[in-house]
N, C-alpha and C positions, 0 to 999 in steps of 0.2 A: 477168682475162681478158676481162669484159664491155667494157672500154674498149678493148682491143686489137681485139675484133671489130667496134667501130664504124668503124675506118677504112675508107675506100673500097678498100683493097686486098681486102678481104673482103666486098665486095657480092655476090659470086657465092655466098656462104652465104645462104641463106634464114633468114628469122626463127626459125621453128620449130627448125632445126638449131642456130642461136645459143643458143637458150634451152637446148637440150640440152647443148651443149658447156659452156655457164656452169655449169648444175647438176651436170654430171659432174665437172667441175674443182672445184667446191665440195665434193662428197663425197669426191673423193681427197684433196683437202688435209685433211679432218676426218681422214682414214685415215693420213695421213704420207705421202702421195705427191705429187710435184710434176712440174708441167712447166717450172718457172721462169718461167712467163708468156711462152712462147716459142712460136712457131708456125714450123717449118721447112719446107725444101722437101720436097715429098710424092714425089719422084722418079717411079717407075712406078705408085703406089698412088692418087695423086691429086694434086691442085694444091698441096696444102699438109698437113702433118703435125704432131700434137701428141704428144709423146711423154711418158709418165708414168713416172719413177724414184722409187726411195726418197728421201724426203728426208732430208738430213744424213749420207749415206754416200757414200764415194769411187766405189764401184762404180756404172756408168750403166746397169745391167742394166734393160731395157725390161719393165714391168708391164702396160702398156696404151697404146694409141695410138689416136688419132682421124684417120683420113684425110678431108680436107676434098676433095670433088670437086664437079665443076660442078653436077651435081643432087642431089647426097645425101652422106651421111656414111658411114662405115664404122669401128665400132667393133671394135678389135682387141685381145683380151686375151691373155696368155702363160700357158699352164698346162702343168704338167707332172703325171706321177702320176695320171693321169685316172681308173684305176681305183680308186683310193681315194675319190674322190668321186661313184663310179657312183650311189649312191642318191640324192644331191641332184640330179645331172643327170637321173634317170629319173623324178624327182617334180617337176622343172621345168616351167613351160609350153613348149609346143612351140616358140615363137619362141627358148627358151634351148637345148632340145635340139637344134635343127635346126643350130646352130653345130658341134655335136659329130658330127651323123649325116649331112650334107648332102654330095652328091657333089662340091660345089665343092671341098675341100680334100684329096680322095682321092688317096693317094700313088700316084703311076704308076711306081714303081720306076725311076726316071731314073739318070742317070749318077752320081749320089752314092752309090748302091749299092756295096757292098764285094763281093769275091768270095765271102766266106762268107754273103752274103744281108743282112747288116745294114747299117744306115743311121743316122748320128748325127741325120740330119733327120727320121725317121720317129715319129711318135706313134702306138702301138699301144694299144687299148683296147676294153673291151666294154660295149656300152650295150643295154639290154633282150635279153640273151643274144645280140647279134651283134657279131662282131668287126670293128672299124675302123681302117684304117691311114690317118693323115693326114700330109701333108708339113707341117712346121712352119712354112714360109713361107706356107702357107696355111689354116691351121688357127685355129678359133676366131674367126671373123670374124662380126659381128652387122650385117648390111646394114641401112641405113636406121633406125639406133636411134630409138626414141620416148621421150619424156620421160615418159611414163606408165609404162614399162616400166623406167626408172631403179631402182627399188628391187630388180627381180629381178636386173638385171645387178650391183648392188652386193652382193646377196645371194650371188651366185654367186662374185664376187671375193673376198668374206670367208672363203668355205668353202676356197678354195685359199689364201689369204693371211690367216689370222685374226691378229688383233692380240693377242698374248700378254701384252703389257706393261700394257694398259689397256683398259676397257671403252668402246667408241665408241659414241655414239648415232646410228645410221644412219636415213636419212630413212624415214618411213613412209607 
């Protein structure tokens, strides 16, 4: 990933963000997730995007993405069954909790809502005794991720996606 980011095509990404990408990529590889060393089009989320999937499986479910924008990055992780992880989230630093409680991803009960009030795109959960409804298209975004916070991002990721087959040494 480091060599790829050295290309002139990625000059818009600052040095600190490049270091974050390389470190995050390294940690994800240790955990068995890959981006296949590719950076694709970012569509409406940013100029470019890195998509992490489980290595060695046919399913290409996204587990995390990094959106490369003109002035910063967004780390996005894909989580389900948030209530099951409530305690870890409530004890996490504010910058982790913020991704679950900020107004940014709040469900607006848009056109995807069915007549019975359900929505396949709505994530509903409770944090600190408050009910949240997030749209899965805008949920769990970590704006301007910081390399110093990487251990907390990985710890959160491992709580949702524990490695059941082997013990993994995660950065400390």
